[in-house]
KEDO-56002 format. One line per 8 residues: number of its first residue (from 1); their letters; for each residue x, y, z of C-alpha. Coordinates in steps of 0.5 Angstrom, whole numbers, plus 2048, in hexadecimal, padded with zeros to 3 digits. Layout:
BEGIN
NUM> a> X Y Z; ... $
END
This chain:
BEGIN
1> xxxxxxxx> 833 838 7FD; 831 83E 7FA; 82C 843 7FF; 827 843 7FA; 827 83B 7F9; 827 83B 801; 820 83F 800; 81D 83B 7FB $
9> xxxxxxxx> 81E 835 7FF; 81B 838 805; 815 83B 802; 814 834 7FE; 814 830 805; 810 835 808; 80A 834 803; 80C 82D 802 $
17> xxxxxxxx> 80A 82B 809; 804 82F 809; 7FE 82A 806; 7FA 830 805; 7FE 833 800; 801 82C 7FC; 800 825 7FD; 804 81F 7FA $
25> xxxxxxxx> 809 821 7F5; 805 827 7F2; 808 82E 7F2; 80E 831 7F0; 813 836 7F1; 819 83A 7EE; 81E 83F 7EE; 822 843 7E9 $
33> xxxxxxxx> 828 847 7E7; 829 84A 7E0; 82C 844 7DE; 82A 83E 7E2; 823 83B 7E5; 823 836 7EA; 81C 833 7EB; 81A 82D 7EF $
41> xxxxxxxx> 81B 826 7EB; 815 823 7E9; 812 81E 7EE; 816 821 7F4; 812 823 7FA; 812 82A 7FC; 812 828 803; 819 825 803 $
49> xxxxxxxx> 81C 829 7FE; 823 82A 7FE; 828 82D 7F9; 829 826 7F6; 822 826 7F4; 823 82C 7F0; 824 82C 7E8; 829 832 7E5 $
57> xxxxxxxx> 827 834 7DE; 82A 839 7D9; 825 83E 7D8; 827 840 7D2; 826 839 7CF; 81F 839 7D2; 81E 83F 7CE; 81F 83B 7C8 $
65> xxxxxxxx> 819 837 7CA; 814 83C 7C9; 816 83E 7C2; 817 836 7C0; 811 833 7BB; 80F 82D 7BE; 80B 827 7BB; 803 828 7BB $
73> xxxxxxxx> 802 821 7BE; 802 822 7C5; 805 81C 7C7; 80B 81D 7C3; 80B 824 7C4; 80C 823 7CC; 812 81E 7CB; 815 823 7C7 $
81> xxxxxxxx> 814 829 7CC; 817 824 7D1; 81D 822 7CD; 81F 82A 7CC; 81E 82B 7D4; 823 826 7D5; 828 829 7D1; 827 82F 7D5 $
89> xxxxxxxx> 82A 82C 7DB; 830 82F 7DE; 836 82A 7DF; 836 823 7DC; 832 81F 7E2; 82C 822 7E5; 828 81F 7EB; 822 81F 7E8 $
97> xxxxxxxx> 81D 821 7E2; 81B 828 7E1; 814 82A 7E3; 810 82B 7DC; 80E 831 7DF; 815 834 7DF; 814 838 7D9; 80E 83B 7DC $
105> xxxxxxxx> 813 83D 7E2; 818 840 7DE; 813 844 7DA; 811 848 7E0; 816 84E 7E2; 816 84D 7E9; 81C 84A 7ED; 817 845 7F1 $
113> xxxxxxxx> 811 841 7EE; 80D 83D 7F3; 808 838 7F0; 803 835 7F5; 7FC 832 7F5; 7F9 834 7FB; 7F2 831 7FC; 7EE 838 7FE $
121> xxxxxxxx> 7F1 83B 7F7; 7F0 835 7F3; 7E9 835 7F6; 7E8 83C 7F3; 7EC 83A 7EC; 7E7 834 7EB; 7E1 838 7EC; 7DC 83A 7E6 $
129> xxxxxxxx> 7DD 841 7E8; 7E5 841 7E9; 7E6 846 7E4; 7E2 84B 7E6; 7E3 84A 7ED; 7EB 84B 7ED; 7EA 851 7EA; 7E5 854 7EF $
137> xxxxxxxx> 7E9 851 7F5; 7F0 853 7F3; 7F0 858 7ED; 7F2 858 7E6; 7F9 858 7E8; 7F9 850 7E9; 7F9 84C 7E2; 7F4 847 7E2 $
145> xxxxxxxx> 7F5 841 7DC; 7EF 83D 7DA; 7F1 835 7DB; 7F6 833 7D6; 7F9 82C 7D5; 800 82C 7D9; 806 82C 7D5; 808 830 7CF $
153> xxxxxxxx> 801 832 7CD; 800 835 7D4; 807 839 7D4; 806 83C 7CD; 7FF 83E 7CF; 802 841 7D6; 807 844 7D2; 802 848 7CD $
161> xxxxxxxx> 7FE 84A 7D3; 805 84D 7D7; 807 851 7D1; 800 854 7D1; 800 855 7D8; 807 859 7D7; 804 85D 7D2; 7FF 85F 7D7 $
169> xxxxxxxx> 802 860 7DD; 80A 861 7DB; 80C 85B 7E0; 80A 854 7E1; 805 851 7E5; 806 84F 7EC; 800 84A 7ED; 7FE 846 7E7 $
177> xxxxxxxx> 7F8 841 7E8; 7F7 83B 7E4; 7F0 839 7E3; 7EF 832 7E6; 7F6 831 7E8; 7FA 836 7ED; 7FD 83D 7EE; 804 840 7ED $
185> xxxxxxxx> 807 845 7F1; 80D 849 7EF; 812 84E 7F3; 819 850 7F4; 819 84D 7FB; 816 847 7FF; 813 84C 804; 80F 84F 7FE $
193> xxxxxxxx> 80D 849 7FC; 80A 847 803; 806 84E 803; 803 84D 7FD; 801 846 7FE; 7FE 848 805; 7FA 84D 802; 7F7 849 7FD $
201> xxxxxxxx> 7F5 844 802; 7F2 849 807; 7EE 84D 801; 7EB 846 7FE; 7E9 844 805; 7E5 84B 805; 7E1 848 800; 7E1 840 801 $
209> xxxxxxxx> 7DF 83E 808; 7E5 83A 80C; 7E4 832 80C; 7E2 830 813; 7E8 82B 816; 7E7 824 814; 7E6 820 81A; 7E8 818 819 $
217> xxxxxxxx> 7E3 813 819; 7E3 80C 81C; 7E6 806 818; 7E0 801 817; 7E3 7FA 819; 7DE 7F7 814; 7E4 7FA 80F; 7E8 7F4 811 $
225> xxxxxxxx> 7E4 7EF 80E; 7E4 7F4 808; 7EB 7F7 806; 7EE 7F0 806; 7E9 7EE 801; 7EA 7F4 7FD; 7F1 7F4 7FD; 7F1 7ED 7FA $
233> xxxxxxxx> 7EC 7EF 7F5; 7F0 7F4 7F2; 7F7 7F0 7F2; 7FA 7F0 7EC; 802 7EE 7ED; 802 7EF 7F4; 7FD 7F1 7F9; 7FC 7F9 7FA $
241> xxxxxxxx> 7FC 7FD 800; 7F5 800 802; 7F5 806 807; 7EF 809 80A; 7ED 810 80C; 7E6 812 80F; 7E4 819 812; 7DF 81E 812 $
249> xxxxxxxx> 7E1 821 80B; 7E1 81B 808; 7DA 819 80B; 7D7 81F 808; 7D8 81C 801; 7D7 814 802; 7D0 813 805; 7CC 813 7FE $
257> xxxxxxxx> 7CD 812 7F7; 7CB 819 7F5; 7D1 81C 7FA; 7D6 817 7F8; 7D5 81A 7F0; 7D7 821 7F3; 7DE 81D 7F4; 7DE 818 7EE $
265> xxxxxxxx> 7E2 81C 7E9; 7E9 820 7E9; 7EA 827 7EA; 7F1 828 7E9; 7F7 824 7E6; 7FA 821 7EC; 7F3 81E 7EE; 7F4 81A 7E7 $
273> xxxxxxxx> 7FC 819 7E8; 7FB 815 7EF; 7F3 813 7EF; 7F2 812 7E8; 7EB 815 7E6; 7E6 810 7E8; 7E4 80E 7EF; 7E0 808 7F1 $
281> xxxxxxxx> 7DA 809 7F6; 7D7 804 7FA; 7D0 806 7FE; 7CF 7FF 801; 7D2 7FF 808; 7CE 7FC 80D; 7D2 7F6 80D; 7D8 7F3 80A $
289> xxxxxxxx> 7D5 7EE 806; 7D1 7F4 803; 7D7 7F8 801; 7DB 7F2 7FE; 7D5 7F0 7FA; 7D4 7F7 7F7; 7DC 7F8 7F6; 7DC 7F1 7F2 $
297> xxxxxxxx> 7D6 7F3 7EE; 7D9 7FA 7EC; 7E1 7F8 7EC; 7E0 7F5 7E5; 7DC 7FA 7E2; 7E0 800 7E5; 7E6 7FD 7E2; 7E3 7FC 7DB $
305> xxxxxxxx> 7E0 803 7DA; 7E7 806 7DD; 7EC 802 7DB; 7EF 801 7E2; 7ED 7FF 7E9; 7EB 804 7EE; 7F1 808 7F2; 7EB 80B 7F6 $
313> xxxxxxxx> 7E6 808 7F9; 7E0 80B 7FD; 7DC 807 802; 7D6 80A 805; 7D7 80C 80C; 7DE 808 80C; 7E2 80D 809; 7E7 80E 803 $
321> xxxxxxxx> 7EC 808 801; 7F2 809 7FD; 7F5 803 7F9; 7FC 804 7F7; 802 800 7F7; 805 803 7FD; 803 806 804; 806 80D 802 $
329> xxxxxxxx> 803 80D 7FB; 7FC 80B 7FE; 7FD 811 803; 7FE 816 7FE; 7F8 813 7FA; 7F4 815 800; 7F7 81C 801; 7F6 81D 7FA $
337> xxxxxxxx> 7EE 81B 7FA; 7ED 81E 800; 7F0 824 7FD; 7EB 823 7F7; 7E5 823 7FD; 7E8 82A 7FF; 7E8 82D 7F9; 7E1 82B 7F7 $
345> xxxxxxxx> 7DE 82E 7FD; 7E2 834 7FC; 7E0 835 7F5; 7D9 834 7F7; 7D9 83B 7F9; 7DC 83D 7F3; 7D6 83B 7EE; 7D7 834 7EF $
353> xxxxxxxx> 7DD 82F 7ED; 7DF 82F 7E6; 7E2 828 7E4; 7E7 827 7DF; 7E4 824 7D9; 7E6 81D 7D6; 7EB 820 7D1; 7EE 824 7D6 $
361> xxxxxxxx> 7EE 81D 7DB; 7F1 819 7D5; 7F7 81E 7D3; 7F9 81E 7DB; 7F8 816 7DB; 7FC 815 7D5; 802 81A 7D6; 809 818 7D7 $
369> xxxxxxxx> 80B 81D 7DB; 805 81B 7E0; 807 814 7E0; 80E 815 7E1; 80C 819 7E8; 807 814 7EA; 80D 80F 7E9; 811 813 7ED $
377> xxxxxxxx> 80C 813 7F3; 80D 80C 7F4; 813 80A 7F8; 81A 808 7F4; 81B 802 7F9; 81D 7FC 7F6; 817 7F7 7F5; 817 7F0 7F7 $
385> xxxxxxxx> 812 7EB 7F9; 811 7EE 800; 810 7F5 7FD; 80A 7F8 800; 807 7F2 804; 804 7F3 80B; 808 7F0 811; 807 7F0 818 $
393> xxxxxxxx> 80C 7EF 81D; 80A 7EE 824; 810 7EF 82A; 813 7F4 824; 816 7F9 828; 81C 7F6 82A; 820 7F0 829; 81F 7EB 824 $
401> xxxxxxxx> 818 7EE 822; 81B 7F5 821; 820 7F2 81C; 81B 7EE 819; 817 7F4 818; 81D 7F8 815; 81F 7F3 810; 818 7F2 80E $
409> xxxxxxxx> 817 7FA 80D; 81E 7FA 809; 81A 7F5 804; 814 7FA 803; 80F 7F7 808; 80A 7FB 80C; 80C 7F9 813; 807 7F9 819 $
417> xxxxxxxx> 80B 7F9 820; 807 7F6 825; 80A 7F7 82C; 808 7F8 833; 80D 7FD 834; 80B 804 831; 811 808 832; 816 803 82F $
425> xxxxxxxx> 811 801 829; 810 809 827; 817 80A 828; 819 804 823; 814 806 81E; 817 80D 81F; 81E 80B 81E; 81D 807 817 $
433> xxxxxxxx> 81B 80E 814; 822 80D 810; 821 806 80D; 820 807 806; 819 803 805; 812 804 801; 80F 800 807; 80C 804 80D $
441> xxxxxxxx> 80D 802 814; 808 803 819; 808 802 821; 802 7FF 824; 802 7FE 82C; 800 7F6 82D; 800 7F1 833; 800 7EB 82F $
449> xxxxxxxx> 7FD 7E7 835; 7F7 7EB 835; 7F2 7E9 82F; 7EF 7EF 82E; 7F5 7F3 82E; 7F7 7EE 828; 7F1 7EF 825; 7F2 7F7 825 $
457> xxxxxxxx> 7F9 7F6 822; 7F6 7F2 81C; 7F0 7F7 81B; 7F6 7FD 81B; 7FA 7F9 816; 7F4 7F8 811; 7F2 7FF 812; 7F9 802 810 $
465> xxxxxxxx> 7FA 7FD 80B; 7F4 7F9 808; 7F6 7F2 80A; 7FC 7EE 80D; 801 7E9 80A; 806 7E7 80F; 805 7E7 817; 80B 7E5 81B $
473> xxxxxxxx> 80A 7E3 822; 810 7E5 825; 80E 7E8 82C; 810 7E4 832; 813 7E4 839; 818 7DF 83C; 818 7DE 844; 81D 7D9 846 $
481> xxxxxxxx> 81C 7D5 84C; 81B 7CE 84F; 815 7CA 852; 817 7CD 859; 817 7D4 857; 813 7D5 851; 80C 7D8 854; 805 7D7 850 $
489> xxxxxxxx> 805 7DE 84F; 80B 7DE 84B; 809 7D8 847; 803 7DA 845; 806 7E1 843; 80B 7DD 83E; 805 7D9 83C; 801 7DF 83A $
497> xxxxxxxx> 806 7E2 836; 80A 7DD 833; 804 7D8 831; 7FD 7DB 832; 800 7E1 82E; 802 7DD 828; 7FB 7DA 828; 7F8 7E1 828 $
505> xxxxxxxx> 7FC 7E3 823; 7FB 7DD 81E; 7F3 7DE 820; 7F2 7E5 81E; 7F7 7E5 818; 7F4 7DF 815; 7ED 7E2 815; 7F0 7E8 810 $
513> xxxxxxxx> 7F4 7E3 80C; 7EE 7DE 80B; 7EA 7E4 808; 7F0 7E6 803; 7F1 7DE 801; 7E9 7DE 800; 7EA 7E4 7FA; 7F1 7E1 7F8 $
521> xxxxxxxx> 7F1 7DA 7F9; 7F9 7D9 7F7; 7FB 7DF 7FB; 800 7DC 801; 801 7E0 808; 805 7DE 80E; 804 7DD 815; 80B 7DC 818 $
529> xxxxxxxx> 80D 7DB 820; 814 7DD 822; 815 7D7 827; 81B 7D4 82A; 820 7CE 82A; 81D 7CE 831; 816 7CC 82D; 81A 7C6 82A $
537> xxxxxxxx> 81D 7C3 830; 81D 7C4 838; 820 7C9 83B; 823 7C8 843; 81F 7CD 848; 81C 7D0 842; 815 7CC 842; 810 7D2 841 $
545> xxxxxxxx> 814 7D5 83B; 816 7CE 838; 80E 7CC 839; 80B 7D2 836; 810 7D1 830; 80F 7C9 82F; 807 7CB 82F; 809 7D0 82A $
553> xxxxxxxx> 80B 7CB 825; 805 7C7 826; 801 7CD 825; 805 7CE 81E; 804 7C7 81C; 7FC 7C7 81E; 7FB 7CE 81B; 7FF 7CC 814 $
561> xxxxxxxx> 7FA 7C6 813; 7F4 7CA 814; 7F6 7D0 810; 7F9 7CD 80A; 7F3 7CD 806; 7F3 7D4 806; 7FA 7D5 804; 7FC 7D7 80B $
569> xxxxxxxx> 803 7D4 80C; 805 7D3 814; 80C 7D2 816; 811 7D3 81C; 818 7D6 81C; 81C 7D3 822; 822 7D7 823; 828 7D5 827 $
577> xxxxxxxx> 82B 7DA 82D; 82B 7E1 82B; 831 7E3 82E; 832 7EA 82C; 82B 7EC 82E; 829 7EF 835; 826 7E8 838; 82D 7E6 838 $
585> xxxxxxxx> 832 7EC 837; 82F 7F1 83C; 834 7F4 840; 830 7F4 846; 82B 7EE 846; 82D 7EA 840; 82D 7E3 840; 835 7E3 840 $
593> xxxxxxxx> 835 7E7 846; 830 7E3 84A; 834 7DC 848; 83A 7DF 84A; 838 7E2 851; 834 7DB 852; 839 7D7 850; 835 7D3 84B $
601> xxxxxxxx> 83C 7D2 847; 841 7D0 84D; 847 7D1 849; 845 7D8 847; 849 7DE 84A; 846 7E3 845; 840 7E5 840; 845 7E3 83A $
609> xxxxxxxx> 846 7DC 83E; 83E 7DB 83E; 83D 7DD 837; 843 7D8 834; 840 7D3 838; 839 7D4 835; 83C 7D5 82E; 840 7CF 82F $
617> xxxxxxxx> 839 7CB 82F; 838 7CD 828; 83B 7C9 822; 83C 7D0 81E; 83F 7D3 824; 83B 7D9 825; 834 7DB 827; 82E 7DC 822 $
625> xxxxxxxx> 82E 7E3 81F; 828 7E7 81C; 82A 7E6 815; 82A 7DF 816; 823 7E0 818; 821 7E4 813; 824 7DF 80D; 81F 7DA 810 $
633> xxxxxxxx> 819 7DF 811; 81A 7E1 809; 81B 7DA 807; 814 7D8 80B; 810 7DE 807; 813 7DC 801; 812 7D5 800; 80B 7D2 7FF $
641> xxxxxxxx> 80B 7CB 801; 80D 7CA 808; 808 7CB 80E; 808 7C9 815; 810 7C9 815; 814 7CB 81B; 81B 7CE 818; 821 7CD 81C $
649> xxxxxxxx> 826 7D3 81C; 82B 7D0 821; 831 7CF 81E; 831 7C8 81F; 82F 7C8 826; 828 7C5 825; 828 7C0 81F; 821 7BD 81D $
657> x> 821 7B6 81D $
END
């Protein structure tokens, strides 16, 4: 890697990881020599930029764009410019599409150009007095450009401005302010870039008071009755994800219609790209019923007036809610909308906010380049019927639970790991970072034997994702022993986790699923217990475990009858022995070791002898594997007709009559 490219990557990542400078996919960086410019590809985040995320273009070919006569039709013109940009790429293959700002970067003579959208600077640039203020704060050597539609029009306008600047100052500007857009800083070293930005920020803070730290505000449990309903009311092909944010900054703008009006329109192009240009406000928040009544009344009006459903919903005293197809996209919407609030706050000290006009909004919203960037903001993971659904897996930190969670994550499901073991739960979540998925993994410490803990699990799930589609009651323990040596405490503990825990999961999960069904009666959800072959036939000297699992089958059938009218399917999966799991294969305390030591298999001399003894009892001559359980699980979720079933996955060891 060239040293200069290494510097470009370094400065890009530095600013890309600072939300006060850039959020979402915004911002752009470049380096150039005499012949080539390397620029961040459109849609690549600065925070993780690598050499592969850069596009190299021929500067001499780029110069031709400025001399070419294009169509007067803006749509045709932008398509022509895009085609010419693509022809400037060096090499036959490119990792991405060059930014529409490439010609701007190429125009500036300095080696490095860093274009960012700092909220503080944009507060200045979105103020009504921004033109006069920038000169007063920074002098006449900064170049201030009134708002111009992005793309070729902005390039030509800036080209004229820079030519005039060169005549006046005999060099290029190092700081360019674009009204209602952001800042360009140019220099021959990244060290100088950082110094200039530090000066811009410190000087601006001399005029604008810093925002107080935004303190998080508590989530109101009544939203558990609201969000699943809104999620269904906004469902088209598949239910969206709804993410919530509430803090003291947001709270200063949501407690009245008058205050909301200050944040009801966009100030910069990014706000339109990610949040659209209109946002729905609900000022009735005393009860869940009042919130939903207001939402049902406003939704059709909003959609008819603006031509799209809301991506941002502000509920008085409750916070901001982002509606998107994935958790990551919803988080981006929240970041961008909170940035809007910050810019409104800052611009109020610069003559008041100057919102984009309807014509400016329409151009951005219909601009192909921004639609392309918006598209790239979504995950490239393959879509399937489970994509972006919300699932809980109890006992999900290890064993079958962890395997099921990972399998669902690979299907782009948002998965909540509910487990009492906090160390293992967090470790599992951190280890899944390399899995390619548009789903999100979340750990919630949960004791399934405690009703309050399970209720908290459900609340956290709805708060994070807006609803619940699947709960897999997998948490369980096995404490073997006969009547003579099984004490009442052990029996009660086994029952509390294996049997009561399933009841708690079904009870609180079904509350959310019923709300969803009320708004969308044809929507199916699933409650699934990972049971056992011991739930289908007795198990010698293992009565506590088998009894709890037999009880689980009874609960499954009873829940299925009760919940069928709500399209909530309730089924159980009954795996055979999982010989690869720690219960059997742990080298110190696994059942193979225990059975060898206690002589439970009289002919066995080694652990392998014990294993073979048990495998020989299975017609398929092996133990149950994770993939066997996952196939059964996916079938249960996919089908819409069977409920109340106990599906054996035992290799023929247990057959239903």
